[in-house]
N, C-alpha and C positions, 0 to 999 in steps of 0.2 A: 497393542493399542487398536480398536476397535474403530472400522471408517463408519460413521453412518453420514449415509446421504439426508442431510438437513433438510432440504429443499431443492424443488427440481427448475431452478431459476429457467436452464438455456441458455445463461449468459453468451453473446456474442465475445465479449470480453469482459468478464467479471472482475473487480477489482474492487481495491479502497475497503476491506474490512476492518472495521471495528466494533468492541463492545461499550456501550454505551451504561455505565453502571446505574446510574439516576434511575432509567428508565427500563434495567435488567432486562436489554433487547441488543442485539447484533443488527448491525447497519452494513452494507456493502451497494456496489454500483454495477451495471452495464455503462462502461463507456459508451462503446457503439449505439445502443438505444437513449441513453441519457435517462436511462431508470435508477431509480436508488429505491432497496429494499430495505423492508425492517424486519427482521424475525423475534419476537416476543417470547419470550421464556415459556411465562405465564400470563395468558393463557398461550399454548402452542400455535400461531398466529401470524402471518406475512404479508406485513401492505406493501403496497408497491405506488411511487410515485413516479410522475410521468415528466421532462422538460426536454426544453425544444431545442436545446445544445447537447452535445458529447459532455457529461456529469465522469468527470476519472477521479475527483477526488471529495471524502466526506469525511471532516470531525467533528468534534465537539466546538461549540461556539460558548460565551459567555449566557449567562440564563436557559430558555429555552430555545436559544437558538445552534444551527449546525453552520458549517461552512462550507461551501462547495465548490467547487473549481468545475465551471462549464466553459469548455473549449480553451481563451486565454483570460478567460476572467474571474474575479472570485468574489462570491456573492455570501450574503448572511440569509439564515433560510428561517423563518419559523412556524415550528413544526404544528401549530395550533391553526393560524391564519392561512399558512400554506404561504405568506406574503415572501417575496425574492427580494433583496435590496442589493445593488450594485455595490461594489466598493471599489475595485480596481479593477484594469486593465493591462495586460504585459503585450510589448512587443508587436506593436499594432504594423511595425513594416515587416512582418514576419506571417501574413495570412492562414499562410498552411501548416504552422505551428497551432500546437495547442497542449495543456499542460497536461502533466502525467503525476504520478504518485507525488506523492507530500507525507509531513508527518509536524508535531509542534514541539518543541524542547519543553526544559523544564518551567522555562522562564514565558511559555507561549508563545514567542515567535514561531510562524508558518514557515516552513522549509519546505519548500515545492521546485518541482524541475518542468522543463519544458522541450518539446521533442518534434519532429515535423511528420505530419501526417504521411509522409512520402519517405521516412525512416531518412534522410536526408543525412549521412554521416556528419556528426560535430553543427550541429547547424540549433541544439537546444542549448540550454544553461540550468543551474540552479540557484536558485531566487532567495532570500529569506527576506521577511514581510513581518513590521513588527507593528504596535498600537496605531503608529502615524500613517500608516497604510502607505508606505513608501519602499517599493519592491527594491531591495540591493545585490546586486547579480555575484554570486560567492562563488561559483564556479564557469567558466565556459567552456566551449568545442565538448559539450555533450553531445553524446545520441539520443540513447535511452536514457533519458533520468526514470531511476528505481529506488530500490528502497533503500530506507533510515534505520537508524536507530541511536540512540545513546544508552551510555553504561550509567549504571544507578551513580557514578559517583560525578557522571555528568564532564568525566575530564577526556573522552574520546567517543567520538561523531564515526561510524561505520558508511556508508555510501557506495550504492550501483549504480554503476554506468555498465547498462547490463552487455554492449556487445566486448566487451572487455574481458568478460568472462571474469572479473575479481569484483572482491568485494576490499575496499581500501578503508584504514584507520585515519581519522585524522585528530591531531590535537583540539580539543575545544575547551574556548573559554565564555563558561557561562554568564558572568556579567559583563562581558561586551560582544557576545555572540559571533567571535570570530574563529575561525579555522585554519589550520596550517597543516599539510601533509603529513603523514607520520611513515607509512609504509602499508601496499596491498600484503594482507591478511588470509586472505583464502584465494587459491587460484581455482575453477572449474573446470574440469575436464569436458570436453564439448560431446562428448559422449552419454554425456552425464544433466544435458541440457542447456539453458543458459539461465542463471541467476535474474529475479525479478523479486519478487515485494519480500520483507524480511523482517521478522521481530526478534525482542532479545528476551530471554529467560531468565530469571533469582540466579541463576548460577553464571552466569554472563556468556553460557550458547545460543549463537544466533541456528534460528529457524527459518530457511531459507526454501521460498517457493521456485522450482524449477523449470522454467517455462520448455514443454519438448522433451522432462524426466522425468514422468507420472510422477512427481512426487516432491513433498516438502522433506529437506534434508537440514538434519542437525549437524551445524560444523562449531567446532574451538574452534576460536580466534585468537589464542593464543598459539598455537602449536600450527594451525591450516589442517588440521587432519578432521574427516568425514565421521562422525561418531555413531549416528545411526538416518535409517529413512520411513517413512511413513509412505506407501506406496499407495495410489490414488489409481481408479481405475479411467482415467481422462489424462491424454499426453499433457495438456498445456495448462501446467500450474501457475498460477499469476499472484496468491499472497497470501499471507496467513497473519491471523492475528490471537492472542490469549484473552478467554475471557470467561465469563460465567462467574459465577458467588465466590467459586475457591481462585479464580483466576487461570485452572488450570485443565479448560480447555481449548484448543487449536481450532479456530473459523477457520476454513481453508477456499479459498473461490478457484475458477477455474475459467477456459474459453473456449470458446466454438472454433474461433476463429483459425485460419489457415489448416481446416484439416480440410480434404479430400472426401467426398460423399461416402467412399470406402471406409474408410477412419472414421465417419459418423456413425455408419452403423456399426462398425464391430466397437465404438467406443460413444455409445447414445446418453452415456452420462455427463458427456464434457460439455462444459458451461456452466453443469449445478454446483452447490457450495456443500461441502462437507464439514463435519464434527468431529472430534477426536479426543478420547479422553487421553491426559500426557499423565506423565509419573514426574511432574515440573510445574511450575508456576511460571505466570510471566506479571509484568507490571501493568495496570493502569496508563491508557493512552495518555498524554498530556490537553486539555482543554487549552486553546488558541484564547492570543490575550483580548482576540475584537472581535 
């Protein structure tokens, strides 16, 4: 698996990669700079848009819209007019909190977590947002809400609260959108970094970005065993997504934050975005229903 440096974005905190099949492009964000990147496969060019808030999430909305998470607000963004329409706000009583990672289930509900900008333990939560735009808290006492994925049969939801070093599975009801804790499927040794963003392939394996672990690790959630690792020239690997025409390329985001000047000199590609051709395929990300 050859690793290609797709774009030298030098993100402070690169995150939220997703493949937009209609536009044939990859999106990702730099949370701290409030920047939205779009890399078009044909022609190979990158567009950057700037916002005045921390931008932690980009997912596909209805029509030509994107759904963005900016600080503690969710907005609809028109790619053509660049108009931003605010939809909801959460946790107004916790001004130090912000949204972090998120994803949409097969019914188009948006699942998105919060965390403290001071990394205060258990100060965040996981929310489910439907078309009526009423956030419902699904899990509380979350510290760093991160990766989410659903199995192809829509019966299992995988979730990461990073400091736990665990990937947990929940029984998922697609009709009601309810979850019930099932078990811990993977425990990540600290010497391999901390689990961050993740995605699922068509064989049911989890591809997990390890922050501080120099790579994306492929795990089998059935037995909790590590299957392979894609090594990267950056310590802080933050997230990954399958994309491309055949959904067999993995786009990987990284971060420059929390690295010393010496480390940045040693790993100058930190914060860049990488592309890897894999021997498997992923799934298209579900669009948001609003």
